[in-house]
N, C-alpha and C positions, 0 to 999 in steps of 0.2 A: 504494500500500500504506500502511495506517495503522499507527501504533504506533511504538515506539522502535527505531531501527536498531541492529543488532548485527553485528559482523564476527568470524569465526573463522578463524584461520590454521592450515592443515593442512600441517605441516612436511614430512612424507614425500610427500604428494600434490602439493605445490607450488601449492596453490590457497588463495584466501580466499573463504569462503562467507558470504553475507549472509543475515541473518534479521531478522524484525521481532518484537519482543515485543508481542503483541496480547492484552492481558488476561492470561490464564493459559496462553497458547499461544505457540509459536514458529512463525512462518510463513516458509517458505523464499523467498529471492530469488535473485539471480544468483550464479553461481560463476565466479570469475575466475582464470585461469592467471597466476601471478606468479613462479614459479620455486621449485625444490626448496630446502628449508632456510628457508622463510619463517616462522621461529620467533619473530619479534618484529616489531611495527609500532607506529608512533606516528601519531595522528590529529590533523590540524589541521581541526577542525570548522568554524571560521569561514571557511575558504577551500576546504572540501571536498577536502582533500589527504590522502593516506595515504602515509607513508614506511615502506617495507617493506625489511627486511634479508633478503637471500637468499644462498644458498651456491652455487648452480649457475645458469648455466654457470661463473661465477666470482663470488667474494664481492663484494657490491655493496649500496648503499642505492638502492632504486628508488622514485622518486616516481610516485604514481598519482593521477589525477583520479577523484573519487567521484561517481557518478551516484546521487543520493538517491532517484530514482524507482524504480530497479531494484536498487540496491546494487552495480552493476557497477563495476569498476575499469579504468582505461585508463592505460597507462604514458605519462608525459610527461617523464621525466628519469631519469638513472642516474649514480651516482658509484661507481666501483670502489674497493674498499678491500682491505687486505692479508689480512684474516682474517674469517670469518663473525662476526656479532654475536649475543650472547645477549640484548641488551636495547637498546631505543631509547625515548627520551622527548623531549618538547618542553617547552622553557621559553621561551615567547614565540617569538622568531625564532631561538632557539638550539636545535640538535638535539644531544642527548647520546647517546653509545653506549658499550657495554661489550662487549669481546671476551673470551669465556671461554678459548678455545684460544689466541688470540693474546696474552693477558695484558696488554691495554692498554685504556685508556679515552680518549675524545676528545670534543671539541665542534666543531660546525660551525655557521656562520651559514647560514640559509636565506632565500631571497627568491623569491617567485613559483614555489615548488616546486623551485627550483634549490639543490642542496646545495653550498656552497662548499668550499674546501680546509680542511684541519685548522686550527683556531684554537689549540687546546691538545691535547696528548697526553701521557700519563703511563703508567707501568707498575706493575702488581701482578699476582700470579699468580691466574689463574682468576677474573677479574672477572665478576660475575654479574648486576649490575643498575646502572642509571644513573638516579637518581631526583631530580628537582627538588622543592623545596617548592612550595606552591600559588602563592606570590607570585613565583616564579622567581628568587629571590635567592641560593639555595644549591643545591648538587648533592651527592649522596651516592652513593658507589660501593662496595658490599660486595665484598670479595675473599675468595672461598672458600678459595683456596690459602694466603693469608697471614693469615687469621683477623683481619680488620680491616675497618673502614669508612673509606674516604678521604673527607674532607669539604672542600668548596670554596665560595667565593663565585663568582657568575657576573657577570663584568664586562659593560658595555654592548656591547663588541665581541665577546662570546662567550668571552673568555678565562676559563679556570678558575684561580682564585687560591686557593692553599692557605690554610686558616684558620691561626690562631696555633697550634692543635693540629692538625696535618695529618691524623692518623689517630686512630681510636678502636680500641684493641686489644680483641679478644674472646678467649674461652677457646680455648686451642690445640686444634685438631682438631674444632671445632664446625661449621665450614663455613658462614660467613655467606652467605646466598643472596639473598633478596628483601627489600625494605624499602618501607614506606609512611609518609607524613607526615600527621598529622591536619589537618583543615581550618583550625583556628585556629593551626596552626604550633607548638603548645606541646609536642607529643609526636611521636616517630617510633618505629615498630615494625619489628623485624627478625625474620625466620624463618631458622633454621639448617637446613641440609640434613642434616647427619650426626647431630645430636642431637635434631632436631625440637622445638626450643625457640622460643617466642615471647618476645622481649625488648623491653621498653620503654626508650626513652631520653628524658630531658628535653631540650628544645631551647631554647637561649638566644636572645635577640634577634638576636645576630650569627650564629646558625646552628649553634653548637657543640653536639655531642651529649654527654650525660652518662648513663651507664648507670644505670638504676633497678632494677626488679624483672624477674623472668622466670617463665615457667610452661611446663610440657611441653604441647605442642599436637599430640599424636598418641595413638594407642590404647595406653595404658600396660599394658593387660591382655593384649596380644597377644605379649608376650615378644620384642619387636623388639630387636635388638642395635644398638650404635652403629656407624655406617658410617665409611668413610674413602675417600679418593680412590683410584680404580682398582678398587674392589670392586663386585661385582654385587649390588645391594640385594635384588632379587627372589630370586636363587638362594640367597643367604645369610640371607634374612629380616632385613634391616637397615632402619633408619630412613631415609626418603627424602623429606624435606621439599621442598616445591615453591613454591607461590604463597600470597599472602595479600592480604586486602582488608578494609576497614572497612565496616560495614553498620548499618542502622537508626539513623541519626543518631549513628553512632560509639558505639553501645552494645555492639557485638560486633566482635571481630577474628576473621576467618575464615582458617583455615590448612589447606592441603591436604597430605596425606601419601600417597605413591604406592604403597608396598608393601602396605598394608592397605586402600588406596582409601577414605580417610576425609577428611572436613572437620571440623576441630575449631573450634567457636565458643567463643572465650574472652570471658567477660563483662568489660566495663570499668566502672569506677565513674564518678561524675560528673566527676571530674578526669582521666579517661582512663587511670587506673592499671589494670593487669592484676589481676583477682581470681583466686581459686582455682576458680571455677566454670567448667568446661569441658564443653560439650555435643558429643558425637560423632555424626556421621551418616555412613552408608555412601553412596558416590556412584559415579560412573563408574569403570571400571577404569583405574588409573594416572592419577589426576587431576592433570595437569600445570598447567593454567590454570583460573582462575575469575575472575568479575567480578560486580559488584553493580549492579542497575538504578539509574538516577538518583534514584528515590524511596527507595532503601535497603531495599526490601522483597522484591525478587526476586533470586535468585542463579542464575547460569549456570555450570556446571562442565563442562569438556571432558575426555574420557578419551583419552589417547594410544593405549591398546591397544584401546579399544572402538570408536573412530571415530564417537562420538556426543557430543552435548551434552545435558545434562539441565537443565531449568528447575525451580527449587524456590521455595517460599514459606518465608521465615525466620520461624519461630514460636517465640518464647522460646528461641532458640538452635538449635532443631532444624530441619533441612531437610526440608520436606514436598514430595514429588514432585508436579509439575504436568504436565510434558510432557517428551518425549524425541524428538530428531531426529538423523538421520544427517548428518554434516558433511563427511566426506572422510577421507583416510588420514593418521593421526597428528596429530590436532588438539592443539595445545599452547598457543595464545594466543587470548584472547577479550577483546573490549572493546566497550562501547557507544560509539556515535558522539555 
């Protein structure tokens, strides 16, 4: 199969479905059973390994070997953990994880697909992401429950070392959720779940984050209310921010919102600052996850409620539909290999 390989995690179905981006189409590949609750995975493309966090039969990080010819995954290792993970990411040979319900973050060294014992572990409420910078020198963990971002350096042995300012506090009740770091490492962008705000942080050489500007990244004409922990966003028509990604040479910051099923493209200036220009596009129902093709021009959005993935062309901030495919039950995580 030709094209760029893409993996979609179907949380409720317990599968990971492979697709190839072939021009303006998504071509299906293998569907692999990995376990219910596969809501996050991290890809080691150099070694064709995929680290998948699952919930059943018991919480675990499961290592899979990737067959690039078919997209199939074969289990090669498993490490049990205390609670399911909301986020996994790799920083070289260090695996980072965040447990939303367990309220902890951790790091593990990995070698030949084997996940070692905890190197570091810390606690904040409802940790929702574990994000390294591109150089692998720092790690950031947004805490939805404590309205903060925990910030660390990553030591050679995988230890997470608190920075001189261990946390960056956010507005109470905003619900920090997911975060991305720019390729040049100068900026980091946060999306809040309860207020649907995109927030830029300036990043120092040592990795410390300093809050800059913010912009609302949801449909402000839809009369959405501010959400909070324990409320049903769909039933009460509340803001429900989810995922974010940089696109088109980091000209745009894409942010998904699940209640109105939109992706907001926030235009960035030449220095990566957020502007007031926000372009809204309707997408799959309850868009939990999204990703951008390596060339920055195509966007894939998966809908938790729809069971489908849609492929779009990004054109001046607008998402123009190209293709749509069925993925499985409850897709919520999608990444290019």
